MIDRENNU-506618 format. One record per residue (C-alpha): x, y, z. Coordinates in pm, whole numbers, plus 50000, padded with zeros to 5 digits. Layout:
# MIDRENNU-506618
XYZ...
***
This chain:
# MIDRENNU-506618
470304652153860467154632353685466364636553345462844645753283461104616453060459324639352777456894628252506457744638752159456764630651787460144616051716459334583851663455864588251429456034580351105456244608050892455044603950445458174628650445461474634050595462264629750946462464640251222465294634151519465434647951896469374647351998471864658652285474794677152202478504679052444476884701552653474444677652732472124706352533468934687152331467954699051971466174682051696468104669151383465284678551081466764665650765465314647350371466124632150104466574657549796464714652849524466244627449276465854652948963467364681649079471054661949104471734668848711471564708148823473344698649149475674676349151477804680449448473864673749695474364660449989472894626550038469794641550286469734684250349469854681450670468324713650957468564711251339465904729851591467004740151922464434719852189461124731452163461044739051850460124703951663456784717951507459554743851349461024711251196457874698151087457244727950938459864733550769459914695650568456444698750528457264736050304460034709750172457154688350046455654713449916458274725849700459744698349531455584687649470455824719249261459284713449160460004752149232462354730749522466154747049539469554736849838468394759150124472084776450028470844792549733467954801549858469904814650176472044834849929469094850349724467594865849985471554877250183471434908450099468164917750259469374897050595473744916850558473354953450606476094976250482478674978550809478554941550849479744932850510481564963750486483584953250821484184912550658485404929550337487904950650484489504926050753489464896850388490574918350179493524904949966495944931649682496274920149336499314897349449496714879649678498564886949980496374902150199496054942450261498874955650516497304968550869498435001050871495844998650556492944977850752493375006151019493065036450676490075017150571488365010150895488205052551012486665054950647484155028650695483295042651103483935079551009482215079950626480125054850590478365039650828476835072350934474605070950607474645033750484475245016350810472405003850879471024996550537470264961850450472484954250117470824945149900468484975949973470795000449896470005024449526472345050349368470085075549566471365059949880475305068949698474065097849655473025115249964476485094850127477835118949855476495151649955477555143050290480745147650252481645182450255484295200750061485175233150126485235264749861488895257349843489165223049768489745208150146487725175650199487505169149723490905146249818489495119250117486395119449978487915102349656489555083549870486545064550026484225069349759486685044049606486325025949941482905020549904482985009049560484654984349594482824968949868479644972649639481714955749331482874929949557478904925949657477834929849300479654901749133481574877749380479434846849384478054831049699477624798949616478214773249250475004784849131477084823549074474664840749321475354873249464474584892249745473134920649506472614923649180474024952449030476524976549203474225010049344477355027849310476915045048914478675079748816482525084048966484755113149161486635134949011490075128749043490755165149330491255195949082493855208849330497175184649408499775194649632502645212549475505945202749611508245222949764512245214549620514275234049861517845241749805520615221350006521105257950183517445254250266517825215450360520605225350630518495258250721515745236850794518005210950992519495239551226515825248851283514905213551420514875195451764518485186051805517665146951833515935154151504517715170351280519645139951113516375135451011515855161150756518655153650625518575120450519514945127350379516085156850221519595143650072518405107450040515555105049968514075086550245510135084450362509095096250654508355057850795512075051650670513325073150844511945074451158512445029651128516635035351147518205018651383522375014351463522984991451299521375000950917524655023250954528085008150812530415032750968533235011850822532535011650484533815037150240531635055150134529195044950446526325026550390523235032950513520794999750461516195007650381515344977550632512344992950776509365014050818508415031551192504285035851098501285032351336498065004451403495335004251625495434984151909492394982352159490925007652030494225034552030497235043751761500815022551829503875030351673505834996351556508344991351316506824974051026507974962650652508254989650411506184999650173506914979449895509724954049895512094971149643511834998949969514504973150103517074995049958521155002750004522355036449960525925056549923526085081050208527575114150122530705117650283529445146150426526035138550561528215109950678529675130650895526775142651046525555111051119528125095151331528375132651541524175120451595525485085651650527565091251928525315122752101521535106252102521575067051992522695034552231524855011352145523024984752083522834971951733518814978351716518705006551923517135034751729518415067951555515035083851648513735085151991510545102452142512115128052472509575107952696508965081652566512125070452430510135047552195509375047351881508335091851738505215094351591504815108851273502875133551390505355145351631507785149451383505275166551106504665194851433508665200351450509365200451078506225224651041508015248251379511185245251181509575261850859508295288651072511735294451245513875293450916511845328350763511755316350438508655326850265510065298549983509545273250185505995282650299503615245650220506205224950264505335193250408507775163750511507365145750185508655176750017511855163750148511375129849968511205151549669513835173249675516425145749693515015125949460514755157949251518465170049335519995130149199518045133648909519065172448793522765156248891523015132348672521235103048813519535076248572515855070148581517585035048730519065048149038516705064549059514085040049102516775019049317517585051749546514145062649592512745023049598510905027749313508594999949121506735023848849508905044848697506285068648613507045080748923510255087148867510055098348570509505132348746512805132748874514545128848542516555150748376519035157848131522795167648219526265167748061527855150948299525755121448384527915098648359529995109548572529785094348910526985106649153528285101549459530955124249395528775153249266526425149749588529395152849792530155178949567526855198749553527305194549969530845210349994533255194050149533985170549868536635142049924539605145649724542255125249594544125144749765543005144050140541905102850040543835077450062541735050750090540435063549755543265064149492545845042449742548145014149588545594989849368542115010149438541125022149137540025064749048536735079649090536295076348747536465041948733534295028548993531065026048922528775051048960526025023149218527634998049464527894966049388529364936049519529994919549229529454937348866531974954248686531704990048581530364979448245528794953248313526754968848564526134999748363525124976348060522854958448242520984986948382520005002048060518814966747932516614969648293515995007148173515054997447780512864964847932510584988348118510425012447841509064990547622506384983847794505265018247857503645040847621505235052747356504285090747447505475079547841508225065747677509385093947490509805112247755511595096147976514145096647659514005131347560515355134147974518435116747859521865129347675522785112547376524805085247407522055073247692519015081947439521885062147123522345033147367518705026447514517625028647158519435000146996518004977547294514904982147256512854956647051512084960946730508224965946792509294995646926512225009746845510515023946510507665039246634509855054546923512765063846687509995080646491508275100846779511965111146896511985127746536508585144246584509945158346873513065175246763510795195346464
***
């Protein structure tokens, strides 16, 4: 088709700037307006381009002329700024909360500059969709005032018994992070931010009531396992004995169990979790909670027998076959499904002491039993896959026989301990006795060097804590370990620590 001939003003002389008619790669006509920025502005804006451009669609040549005229007027007044600076200053009036919050969630990074996990994004998306957008979503960011934040806060209902208080705090923390970024992140070299100040100007107290852990006895853990559906019973034993997280239990595969070692080894390498796909929750295998959550755990002999029976009965022969699968789907067991079965198991036991227990309490139960039987802070950190010593310090208990081999004591507490008389592998010629073996698996370290390394690691971690936190952990150690740790502490903290312990005893 022949192109229509148009008469335009693109070639007429202008006292300022120029407008050129151009054609894009799709054959569409547009106008490219441009001008040379003022020379004096380069001192303040050293990265200015040689010309400032703006494109206008076909039919908008008059608007291009008006844009040039406005730029000339500002230059003459000495009030000219680069267009992006002006746009950034006005962006807060055009970008709505839901637009900014969506970008915030998608681009959010952790303290180590790694992107947040997809499961965390899903949680944040839900917070924005269900709790923030109904009140703030349509408001331009610059128009959100402290009063609007109060309106949102009041919309988050909390019952008299405290239900809703926890989720309100979680959403508040996300809201505060969104608005803080908008107020503090520069949009250009001039330090322009989307909003001038963070409108979140109050703090939400931490919930007064928290879930009280229910610590089950060995017998109660066994009773709960017996009350589960048979294909999920082992999951209770793994969490309640070894301290595995729920997702770690559901993410186990056949290859994660080494039956031909003594003792049997369990490897935590992944975690089952749920992500959103096309608006639906889908169970997938993903990374563990933290890198340190990938760990190797020695399995007590009685539990190893339960694992063998489970593998023979419910698990396929492929290395990647899951230990636990849905009855109908044969896929990953949904977290809610496991929690539902566990809740019914609690009811079935008829044990009032287990009322209010949730599946995560099994992890706390397993690690608490380890601590009661003499596990050091270092052992608890490795067994639980923790990175924060403050978390595991709650499990730490003093014990007169803390130096005895941890695995042997766990087996004894469960019953069916394998002794020297009935386990030829443990006391066959050339094998050291239980007392001589390290309390944790080690490929190359001797017992002494492994213990020394653990003590040095614990001393380094304790040295970085506040005095009261350091004292709390040291009080949980037996006299021998406490003395060894004190000698390894840096001199800068050693004196205060010893004085603090003396005051505590006094």
